[in-house]
C-alpha positions in Angstrom: -122.3 31.3 5.4 -121.6 34.7 3.8 -118.7 35.0 1.3 -116.2 37.4 2.8 -115.6 38.8 -0.7 -119.2 40.1 -0.6 -118.7 42.1 2.5 -117.3 45.6 3.0 -115.8 46.8 6.3 -117.0 50.4 7.1 -115.2 52.0 10.0 -116.6 55.4 11.3 -114.9 58.0 13.3 -116.8 57.9 16.6 -116.3 61.6 17.1 -118.3 62.4 14.0 -120.7 59.5 13.3 -122.4 57.0 15.5 -122.0 53.5 13.8 -125.6 52.5 14.6 -126.8 55.7 13.0 -125.0 54.7 9.8 -126.5 51.2 10.0 -130.0 52.7 10.2 -129.2 55.1 7.4 -128.1 52.3 5.1 -131.4 50.5 5.8 -133.5 53.5 4.9 -135.6 53.4 1.7 -133.7 56.4 0.3 -130.5 54.4 0.6 -132.0 51.4 -1.2 -133.1 53.8 -4.0 -129.7 55.4 -4.2 -127.9 52.0 -4.6 -130.5 50.3 -6.8 -129.1 52.1 -9.9 -125.6 50.8 -9.0 -126.4 47.1 -8.6 -124.3 44.8 -10.8 -124.7 41.1 -11.6 -127.8 38.9 -12.1 -127.3 35.7 -10.2 -125.4 37.5 -7.4 -126.5 41.2 -7.4 -124.0 43.5 -5.6 -122.7 47.0 -5.5 -119.1 48.1 -6.0 -116.7 49.6 -3.5 -116.6 52.9 -5.3 -120.4 53.2 -5.2 -120.4 52.7 -1.5 -117.5 55.1 -0.9 -119.3 57.8 -2.9 -122.5 57.5 -0.8 -123.3 60.9 0.7 -124.9 61.3 4.1 -126.7 64.4 5.5 -125.0 64.3 8.9 -126.8 65.8 11.9 -125.0 66.7 15.1 -123.6 63.8 17.0 -125.9 64.4 19.9 -128.9 64.3 17.6 -127.6 61.1 16.0 -127.6 59.5 19.4 -131.2 60.6 20.0 -132.3 59.3 16.6 -130.6 55.9 17.3 -132.2 55.7 20.8 -135.6 56.4 19.4 -135.2 54.0 16.5 -134.0 51.3 18.9 -137.1 51.7 21.0 -139.5 51.8 18.0 -137.8 48.8 16.2 -138.0 46.8 19.4 -141.7 47.3 19.5 -142.0 46.3 15.8 -139.9 43.2 16.5 -142.3 42.2 19.3 -145.3 42.8 17.1 -143.7 40.7 14.3 -143.0 37.9 16.7 -146.6 37.8 17.8 -147.8 37.9 14.2 -145.5 35.0 13.3 -147.3 32.9 15.8 -150.6 33.3 14.0 -150.1 30.6 11.2 -149.4 28.1 13.9 -152.4 29.1 15.9 -154.6 29.0 12.9 -153.3 25.5 12.1 -154.1 24.3 15.6 -157.5 25.9 15.4 -158.3 23.9 12.3 -157.0 20.7 13.8 -158.9 21.2 17.0 -162.1 21.8 15.0 -161.7 18.6 13.1 -161.0 16.6 16.2 -164.0 18.1 17.9 -166.1 17.2 14.9 -165.1 13.6 14.9 -165.5 13.3 18.7 -169.1 14.3 18.1 -168.8 17.6 20.0 -169.0 20.0 17.1 -172.4 18.8 15.9 -173.8 17.9 19.4 -176.3 20.8 19.3 -177.5 19.6 15.8 -178.0 16.0 17.1 -179.9 17.3 20.1 -182.4 18.9 17.8 -182.7 15.9 15.5 -182.1 12.7 17.6 -181.2 11.2 21.0 -177.5 11.1 22.0 -175.3 8.2 22.8 -175.2 4.6 21.8 -172.6 1.9 22.0 -171.4 0.2 18.8 -170.2 -3.3 18.2 -166.7 -2.4 19.4 -168.1 -1.2 22.8 -166.9 2.3 22.1 -169.3 5.1 23.0 -170.3 6.8 19.8 -173.0 9.4 19.0 -176.3 8.0 17.8 -176.1 6.7 14.2 -172.3 6.8 14.0 -170.3 3.7 13.0 -166.9 2.6 11.9 -166.3 1.7 8.2 -163.2 1.3 6.0 -162.5 3.5 3.0 -162.5 0.3 0.9 -166.1 -0.5 2.0 -167.2 3.0 1.2 -165.5 3.6 -2.1 -163.8 2.3 -5.2 -160.1 3.1 -5.0 -157.9 3.4 -8.0 -154.3 4.3 -8.7 -153.3 6.5 -11.6 -151.1 6.5 -14.7 -147.4 5.5 -14.4 -145.1 8.1 -15.9 -142.9 6.7 -18.6 -145.1 3.7 -19.2 -144.0 1.7 -22.2 -146.7 1.0 -24.9 -146.7 -0.6 -28.3 -145.0 1.3 -31.1 -148.3 1.7 -33.0 -150.3 2.9 -30.0 -152.4 6.0 -30.7 -151.8 8.5 -27.9 -153.6 11.6 -26.8 -152.4 14.4 -24.5 -154.4 15.0 -21.3 -153.8 17.0 -18.1 -152.9 15.0 -15.0 -152.6 15.6 -11.3 -149.3 15.1 -9.5 -148.5 14.9 -5.8 -147.7 18.6 -5.9 -151.2 19.4 -7.0 -152.8 17.5 -4.1 -152.3 19.5 -0.9 -153.8 18.9 2.5 -157.3 20.3 2.4 -156.9 22.0 -1.0 -155.8 21.6 -4.6 -153.0 23.6 -6.1 -153.8 23.8 -9.8 -151.4 26.7 -10.7 -149.2 24.3 -12.7 -150.8 21.5 -14.5 -148.8 19.2 -16.7 -149.9 16.9 -19.5 -149.2 13.3 -20.4 -149.7 11.2 -23.5 -152.0 8.2 -22.9 -154.2 5.9 -25.0 -157.9 6.8 -25.2 -158.7 3.7 -23.1 -156.3 4.7 -20.4 -157.7 8.2 -20.3 -161.4 7.1 -20.1 -160.6 4.7 -17.3 -158.8 7.5 -15.3 -160.9 10.5 -15.9 -161.7 12.2 -12.6 -165.3 12.9 -11.7 -166.6 15.6 -9.4 -166.7 14.3 -5.9 -163.7 12.0 -6.2 -161.5 12.0 -3.1 -157.8 12.4 -3.9 -155.1 11.0 -1.5 -151.3 11.0 -2.1 -149.7 7.6 -2.2 -146.4 8.8 -0.7 -143.2 10.8 -1.0 -142.0 13.0 1.9 -143.6 12.0 5.2 -145.7 15.2 5.4 -147.3 14.4 2.0 -148.4 10.9 2.9 -152.2 10.5 2.6 -152.9 14.2 2.3 -155.6 15.2 -0.1 -158.8 16.9 -1.0 -161.9 16.5 -3.1 -162.0 17.0 -6.9 -164.8 19.3 -8.1 -164.3 19.1 -11.8 -162.0 22.1 -12.0 -160.3 20.8 -15.2 -162.0 18.9 -18.0 -160.7 15.4 -19.0 -158.2 15.4 -16.2 -156.5 12.2 -14.9 -154.1 11.4 -12.1 -150.7 9.8 -11.8 -149.9 6.6 -9.9 -148.7 8.5 -6.8 -152.2 9.9 -6.3 -155.1 7.6 -5.4 -158.7 8.5 -6.1 -161.5 7.1 -4.0 -165.0 7.2 -5.6 -167.8 6.8 -3.1 -170.4 4.1 -3.8 -173.1 5.8 -1.8 -173.5 9.3 -3.1 -175.4 10.3 0.1 -172.1 10.3 1.9 -170.0 13.5 1.8 -166.6 13.3 0.1 -165.4 16.4 2.1 -166.4 14.7 5.4 -164.2 11.7 4.6 -161.4 13.9 3.3 -161.5 16.0 6.5 -161.2 12.8 8.5 -158.4 11.3 6.4 -156.3 14.5 6.5 -156.5 14.7 10.3 -156.4 11.1 11.4 -155.1 9.3 8.3 -151.4 10.3 8.4 -150.8 8.4 11.7 -152.5 5.4 10.3 -150.5 5.6 7.0 -147.2 6.0 8.8 -147.9 3.0 11.0 -149.1 0.7 8.2 -147.2 2.1 5.2 -143.7 1.4 3.9 -141.1 3.8 5.3 -137.5 4.7 4.7 -135.5 7.5 6.4 -137.2 10.3 4.7 -139.8 8.7 2.4 -143.0 6.8 3.0 -145.7 5.2 0.9 -149.0 3.4 1.3 -150.3 0.5 -0.7 -153.9 0.3 -2.1 -154.7 -2.5 0.2 -153.6 -0.5 3.3 -155.4 2.6 2.0 -158.6 0.4 1.6 -158.3 -0.6 5.3 -158.2 3.0 6.5 -160.9 3.2 9.3 -163.4 6.0 8.9 -165.7 7.2 11.7 -168.9 7.6 9.8 -171.8 9.8 10.9 -175.3 9.7 9.2 -175.3 11.6 5.9 -177.4 14.5 7.2 -175.0 15.0 10.1 -172.0 14.7 7.8 -173.4 17.6 5.8 -173.7 19.6 9.0 -170.2 18.7 10.2 -168.8 19.8 6.8 -170.6 23.1 7.0 -169.3 23.7 10.6 -165.8 22.8 9.6 -165.8 25.0 6.6 -167.0 27.9 8.8 -164.1 27.2 11.3 -161.6 26.9 8.5 -162.8 30.2 7.0 -162.3 31.9 10.3 -158.7 30.5 10.5 -158.1 31.7 6.9 -159.3 35.2 7.8 -157.0 35.2 10.8 -154.0 34.3 8.7 -154.9 36.9 6.0 -155.3 39.6 8.7 -151.9 38.7 10.1 -150.3 38.8 6.7 -151.8 42.3 6.1 -150.5 43.4 9.5 -147.0 42.1 8.7 -147.1 44.1 5.5 -148.2 47.2 7.4 -145.3 46.7 9.8 -142.9 46.7 6.9 -144.4 49.9 5.6 -144.4 51.4 9.1 -140.7 50.6 9.5 -139.9 52.2 6.2 -141.9 55.3 7.1 -140.1 55.6 10.5 -136.7 55.4 8.8 -137.8 58.0 6.3 -139.0 60.3 9.0 -135.8 59.8 11.0 -133.5 60.9 8.2 -135.7 63.9 7.4 -135.0 65.2 10.9 -138.7 64.7 11.9 -138.4 61.8 14.4 -136.7 63.5 17.4 -136.6 67.2 18.5 -133.6 69.2 17.5 -131.5 71.0 20.0 -130.0 74.4 19.0 -127.2 73.8 21.5 -125.9 70.8 19.6 -122.7 71.5 17.9 -123.4 71.4 14.1 -121.7 68.5 12.3 -120.2 70.9 9.8 -118.2 72.7 12.5 -117.2 69.4 14.1 -116.0 68.2 10.7 -113.9 71.3 10.1 -112.3 71.0 13.4 -111.4 67.4 12.9 -110.1 68.1 9.4 -107.9 70.8 10.8 -106.6 68.5 13.5 -105.8 65.9 10.9 -104.0 68.4 8.6 -101.7 69.2 11.5 -101.0 65.5 12.2 -98.3 63.9 9.9 -99.5 60.9 7.9 -98.4 57.6 9.3 -96.2 55.6 7.0 -98.3 53.0 5.2 -97.3 49.4 5.5 -96.4 47.2 2.5 -99.7 45.6 2.0 -100.6 45.2 -1.6 -103.8 46.8 -3.0 -105.1 43.3 -3.9 -105.5 42.6 -0.1 -107.4 45.8 0.3 -109.8 45.4 -2.6 -112.8 44.4 -0.6 -112.2 46.5 2.5 -113.4 50.0 3.0 -112.2 52.2 5.8 -114.5 55.2 5.6 -114.3 58.0 8.1 -117.4 60.1 7.6 
């Protein structure tokens, strides 16, 4: 909701100025530059009534104003449609990633690779049709799972502590690590050595908001001597021939539904225990095919990333194009000028003369304090 004290009412004389022309004019880059030097306040930047009242406008003929407004309406409608289409791109990119992962774990993404390397189609112990060499396993069967350090943990008074960097839930995103802000924690040397992350460790969030549950990615040794807090699990594979990224791709796409079904939930928060995490079923391909699937998924994700980046660049171009259109409009270069249009200066003189002949209406008794935040400007 907008505070009414932060709003000014600007009323134009329709015989002189089209209200929409004034709206577009105030949105033009030159107007922002004009008012930028008059902004007051830090937490709530604003301009004063006098600054707005003193704003000067190069006024074209009324007929030309209408042509400018019509042209701007048309061009801005096109820009709005383009923006709406570009806003769909992040959602489309997300669906492309999800579709690629699901295709990978249905055996479709690497089907051509299997055709070149082995026969296709067997039935496993559960009587589910799976590609050759694929099987079900649990995360606990494949890896050693460990929780991290508890913040605020009490220790003996004489304990010798050392400060080390640690990962929080905010650092462990879905399919990536955000290491822009890394905090440190004081721990004993024994605690640190037992929790040091190793390249190839799979990180999974223990809980928090529902969208954070089970999300994660693979640690690649980005920070030396880094540990993790208790809300972040790490899974360290026993068999190094398996791909950590393969398992992380699977957990990110299919794990959340499992965690929500088997975890502890409240209205807005959810969490997963180590035992439930250990029971997470993983559809496991042979190590060679895992590597191929990871390669194909990284290619698909890179394409989706490029699509999002191109859309972001296009949105930035639209912003610059909008500013350029407004600049051109108020330089008199957007629409043709008609010599038959009555100049605004002549119109203004005629209206001033008419007003001079008309007696002023007697003002009501409203106090100035009630008019402080209201501007009646006739341009």
